[in-house]
PAFIFI-297383 format. One line per field, with one value per residue (C-alpha): residue number from 1; residue in three letters; x, y, z. Coordinates in steps of 0.001 Angstrom, whole numbers, plus 500000, padded with zeros to 6 digits. Example, Ala and Ser with C-alpha at 12.3 -4.5 7.8 and 13.67 -1.06 7.14 Angstrom:
<atoms>
n: (1|2);
res: (ALA|SER);
east: (512300|513670);
north: (495500|498940);
up: (507800|507140);
</atoms>
This chain:
<atoms>
n: (1|2|3|4|5|6|7|8|9|10|11|12|13|14|15|16|17|18|19|20|21|22|23|24|25|26|27|28|29|30|31|32|33|34|35|36|37|38|39|40|41|42|43|44|45|46|47|48|49|50|51|52|53|54|55|56|57|58|59|60|61|62|63|64|65|66|67|68|69|70|71|72|73|74|75|76|77|78|79|80|81|82|83|84|85|86|87|88|89|90|91|92|93|94|95|96|97|98|99|100|101|102|103|104|105|106|107|108|109|110|111|112|113|114|115|116|117|118|119|120|121|122|123|124|125|126|127|128|129|130|131|132|133|134|135|136|137|138|139|140|141|142|143|144|145|146|147|148|149|150|151|152|153|154|155|156|157|158|159|160|161|162|163|164|165|166|167|168|169|170|171|172|173|174|175|176|177|178|179|180|181|182|183|184|185|186|187|188|189|190|191|192|193|194|195|196|197|198|199|200|201|202|203|204|205|206|207|208|209|210|211|212|213|214|215|216|217|218|219|220|221|222|223|224|225|226|227|228|229|230|231|232|233|234|235|236|237|238|239|240);
res: (MET|THR|SER|PRO|THR|TRP|ARG|ILE|ASP|GLU|LEU|ALA|GLN|GLN|ALA|GLY|LEU|THR|VAL|ASP|THR|ILE|ARG|TYR|TYR|ALA|ARG|GLU|GLY|LEU|LEU|SER|ALA|PRO|GLU|ARG|ALA|GLY|ARG|HIS|LYS|LEU|TYR|GLY|PRO|ASP|HIS|LEU|ASP|ARG|LEU|GLU|ARG|ILE|ARG|ASP|LEU|GLN|ALA|ARG|ARG|PHE|SER|LEU|ALA|ALA|ILE|LYS|ALA|LEU|LEU|ASP|SER|ASP|ARG|PRO|GLY|LEU|GLU|GLY|LEU|PHE|MET|GLY|ASP|GLU|GLY|ARG|GLN|TYR|THR|LEU|ASP|GLU|LEU|VAL|GLU|ARG|SER|GLY|VAL|GLU|ARG|ASP|LEU|VAL|ASP|LYS|LEU|GLY|ALA|VAL|GLY|LEU|LEU|PRO|ALA|PRO|GLU|ARG|ILE|GLY|LYS|GLU|ALA|TYR|ASP|GLU|THR|ASP|LEU|GLY|LEU|LEU|ARG|SER|VAL|ALA|GLU|LEU|GLN|GLU|ILE|GLY|MET|GLU|PRO|ALA|VAL|LEU|VAL|GLU|LEU|GLY|LYS|ILE|TYR|VAL|ARG|HIS|PHE|ARG|ALA|LEU|GLN|HIS|ASP|VAL|HIS|ASP|MET|PHE|ALA|GLY|LYS|ASN|PRO|ILE|GLU|LEU|ASP|ASP|ASP|LYS|LEU|VAL|ALA|MET|GLN|LYS|GLU|LEU|THR|ALA|ASN|ALA|ALA|ARG|MET|ILE|PRO|ALA|ILE|ASP|ARG|VAL|LEU|ASN|TYR|VAL|HIS|GLN|ARG|THR|ILE|GLN|GLY|LEU|THR|LEU|ASP|ALA|VAL|ARG|THR|ALA|GLU|ALA|THR|HIS|THR|GLY|VAL|GLY|GLY|VAL|ALA|LEU|ASP|ASP);
east: (601831|603232|604066|607817|610017|613740|615906|617637|620995|619169|617616|620457|622006|618542|619465|622787|623231|625239|622756|624645|623092|619304|619149|620632|617906|615377|616647|616006|612660|613139|612147|609173|609993|609575|607313|608216|607711|609002|612160|612879|612182|611167|611162|609064|609304|607897|611000|613211|611130|611792|615252|615158|613672|615812|619205|617497|617137|620162|622040|620319|621956|618617|618531|617574|614998|613442|613974|611674|609195|608886|608460|606405|604230|602287|602541|604739|606279|606224|610291|609732|609337|612863|614461|617300|619049|621580|624186|627314|626353|628405|629324|628359|632272|632171|629229|630484|633757|632098|629544|631676|629376|630819|630474|629084|625958|625729|624707|622703|620753|620234|619269|616206|615376|616382|619032|617931|620253|620088|618793|615570|614169|615600|619301|622632|624499|623933|623411|622864|619620|621208|624207|622296|620517|623783|625215|621928|623152|626121|625146|622501|625453|627560|625237|625130|622345|623420|624145|621389|618754|619851|618730|615674|614363|615003|613674|610021|609925|610519|607635|605418|605263|605536|601944|600771|601763|599594|596422|596648|597064|593891|592244|592915|591818|588265|589010|588769|584607|584914|581468|581976|580647|582113|581848|583118|585891|586750|586664|588907|591250|591935|592084|594451|596185|596664|597809|600076|603021|600772|598976|602090|604185|601096|600947|604506|603700|600363|603068|605387|603319|601333|604746|606440|603049|602963|607175|606111|603282|605223|608622|606338|604488|607499|609535|606339|606131|610227|609899|607157|608801|612188|613252|614698|614602|612755|611590|615649|615494|618047|620362|619738);
north: (248692|246039|242923|242214|241270|241609|241082|244004|242951|242547|245787|247353|245802|247404|250837|251096|251673|249394|247570|249507|252602|251099|250387|253842|255456|252623|253871|257490|256539|257749|253866|251797|248464|245239|243073|239099|236101|233544|233702|236386|240201|241448|244693|245734|248917|250562|251014|251478|254415|255838|255497|257065|259939|259759|259964|262609|265365|264373|265281|268502|268922|268316|267871|264160|266264|267741|264721|263031|265998|266100|262119|262008|264832|261329|263613|262415|265270|267419|267317|268559|272333|272563|271141|273007|273562|270447|273036|273755|274357|277038|277736|281736|282690|281298|282887|286331|285831|284928|287510|290550|292199|293232|290795|292941|293474|289751|289611|292249|290820|287369|289000|290871|287326|288377|285928|283212|280010|276932|275173|277348|275591|272339|272632|272213|275051|278058|277596|279331|280712|282715|283446|285214|286875|288483|289268|291372|293176|293728|295187|297550|298739|299089|301782|303844|302333|302650|299598|301041|300997|297486|296253|298110|297244|293717|294242|295401|292953|290364|291662|292001|288693|287027|288990|287807|284432|284986|286215|283529|280647|282675|282577|278754|278244|279833|282657|285628|286305|284002|283232|279526|277097|274936|271669|273272|275012|271570|269696|272552|271958|268604|268659|271363|269096|266844|268508|270442|269935|271232|274374|275878|276623|278051|280429|281149|282123|284273|286153|286594|287791|290302|291572|292099|294043|296193|297086|297810|300163|301701|302405|303785|305840|307241|308113|310127|311934|312638|313859|316207|317397|316494|314846|311713|308395|309845|313084|314106|317161|316920|319429|320668);
up: (429937|426646|427550|429190|426244|428016|431217|432444|430801|427422|428386|428584|425407|423413|425292|424626|428564|431619|433583|436518|434749|434483|438238|439138|437370|438655|442065|441589|440575|437274|436111|437171|438466|436097|436052|437448|435663|437896|438322|436544|435993|432628|430973|428257|425445|427877|429661|426788|425481|429120|429104|425575|427231|429484|427377|425633|428249|429996|426858|427277|430452|432513|436436|437240|439402|436655|433966|437086|436897|433176|432621|435510|433877|431890|428688|426348|424022|426726|426903|423286|424188|425178|421675|420084|423980|422958|421584|424285|427271|429641|433507|434272|433705|429956|429517|430886|428589|425044|425820|426567|429257|432457|435250|437567|435063|434844|438197|438059|435117|437576|440458|438445|436850|432859|433040|435266|437033|435378|438350|437659|434829|435763|433841|434362|432874|430910|427211|423816|424750|427353|425688|422945|425677|426557|423366|422780|426376|424973|421519|423372|425487|422547|420967|424326|426482|430358|432314|435142|432138|431134|434503|434820|431690|432605|436162|433805|431723|433904|436644|433621|432454|436257|436172|433098|434275|437583|435548|432912|435763|437852|434350|433885|437263|436869|439490|437163|436149|432438|430814|431287|433433|435929|434058|430582|432441|434309|430704|429181|431893|431433|428128|427533|430163|427993|425009|427103|424562|422108|424415|425308|421617|420588|423628|423154|419481|420237|422921|420404|418224|420356|421751|418028|416856|419746|419415|415949|416804|419253|417292|414176|416589|418383|414954|413857|417172|416363|413359|414399|417209|416388|419518|419810|422618|425683|424049|423796|421850|418989|417585|414156);
</atoms>
């Protein structure tokens, strides 16, 4: 840690917080103990940086438990994965009202995991991303997709992404047969852990690419089949 510089009142002034707030963060385990210099307890730039990161995550409505987990990971920048969550926050009732989706359907989508509760990802409220999902659901309803199909579609996606996550975890844990000796595997695990803030967005881009290309390919196949057989979605016969 950089040599301590400020007393707690001076740190509060630097951070734009109250002394009581800093003491509260310390009690909750969010801030490391100051160093003693004679009769004084002194804080340094590392404390100030931590306070700024806490304030940034709180502005995105993360719970204190989630903030502590992110900061204690000792990988600065990991919270950057949640950039873009600073917009308006919503209760479930507000989400339902703004999306135009019936509450019963919203509850069912939550039950299958397509619309996770905020606390599941360390948040205190729903946000614009959740609203965007429900507006897409509303659009699918408008063009004829039945609620039961939407729920089953959500269930399928969640189930397969969870299976995908499980398989990826097993691979990185060395449970799947790959041509990599133990020393190289451990070295890779350590390197990826240290660079998680870069790894996760990169994997996300790969997954989005595969998903997009798969949908494009399936769509083109469906169009060709429809033209050849004069059928529509699911093989339904089209009227002449």
